[in-house]
N, C-alpha and C positions, 0 to 999 in steps of 0.2 A: 937657667930660666924654664919655667915650664910653661909651654906651648900647645901643649896638647889641649884642645878644650874639655874632650871627655875626662881626663884626670883631672882639671880643674873644677868640671862640674861636681865628680865624686868628691874632691876634696871639701866644696862649700855644702855638700849635702851631710857630710862626715860632720862638720864643724856646727851644723844646724842641729842633727842631730845629738852632739855632745852637748851643746848649752841648754837644749831639753830635758836633759838628766840632771841639770846640776843643780834645780831646786830640791829634790829628792834626795840627793846628795849631801847638799846643806843640812838638810832637817834631819839626816841619820847621822853625820858626824860633826855637825859644827859645834865648835868650843867657845867661849867668850874668848876673842883674841885679844879684846883690852887686857884679860889678865895674863893671856900665854903670851903675846907678842908684844905688850906695851903700845899697842896702836889707839890712835887718837879716832881714827876713820875706819869701821869695820869692812865697809864699802867697799873702799880703796883696796883696802888689804885684800879681800877675796876677790876683787877684780883682778890685779896681780896675781893672785896665785892660780885663778883658773885660766889666765892667758897660758900662765905659763905650763900647766896640766895639758891642756889642749894644745899647744905648740909642740909640747914632747910627743904626746897621743899621735897627732897630724904627721909628724915626721915617722914614727913607726909605721902607720898606715900606710903614708907613701911609699917608703920603702918595700913592706910588704906587698901591696900592689903593684908596682912597678919592677919588682925585682932588683931593684937597682942596687950599687953599693954608696957609701955615704961619701964618697969621692967627689965629685964634681957636679953631679946631676942634681943634687937637692941645696938648694940657698935656704938657710934658717930665715933670713931676712925676708925674704918673699913669702914663706909660711907665715911669719909674722905679719906681714901686709894682708896676707888673706883672712887672715885672724881678725885683724883690726878692721876689715869690711863689716864684720858682724859685733861690732864694738858695742850698738845700740842694744840688739839682741841680748847680748851677755849682759850688760849693765843693768838690761830692766830686769833679767831672769833674777841675778841677785838681790836688785833693790825690792823686787817682789817678795822674795822669801823671807829677806830680813826684816819685812812690815808686816 
C-alpha cells in the first residue's frame, strides 16, 4: 500500500498530466473503433483503452520514481483505484474529443 503522501501526490499529478494529453493523442491516432473492434460504443472502448494505458504508464512511472522492484511494494489494484479517482476527467476528455 502506498502510504507516502508525496508519492501519491506525484502519481495524481502524473495521471492528470497524462489525461490532458489524451485529446491530442486521440486526434492524431484515432481510428473508427466500430470498424476495427466491432464496438457499439466508442466512448466506452476508448475509456477502457486509456485506463489500461495510464495504468501501465503509471506503474512504470512509480517503479522508476521509487526504484522499487515490482515484487511487493506496488499493488496494481491500488494504482487502478488512483486512476479511477480521475474517472470523470478521463471520461470528459475522451467525450469532448469525440464530439
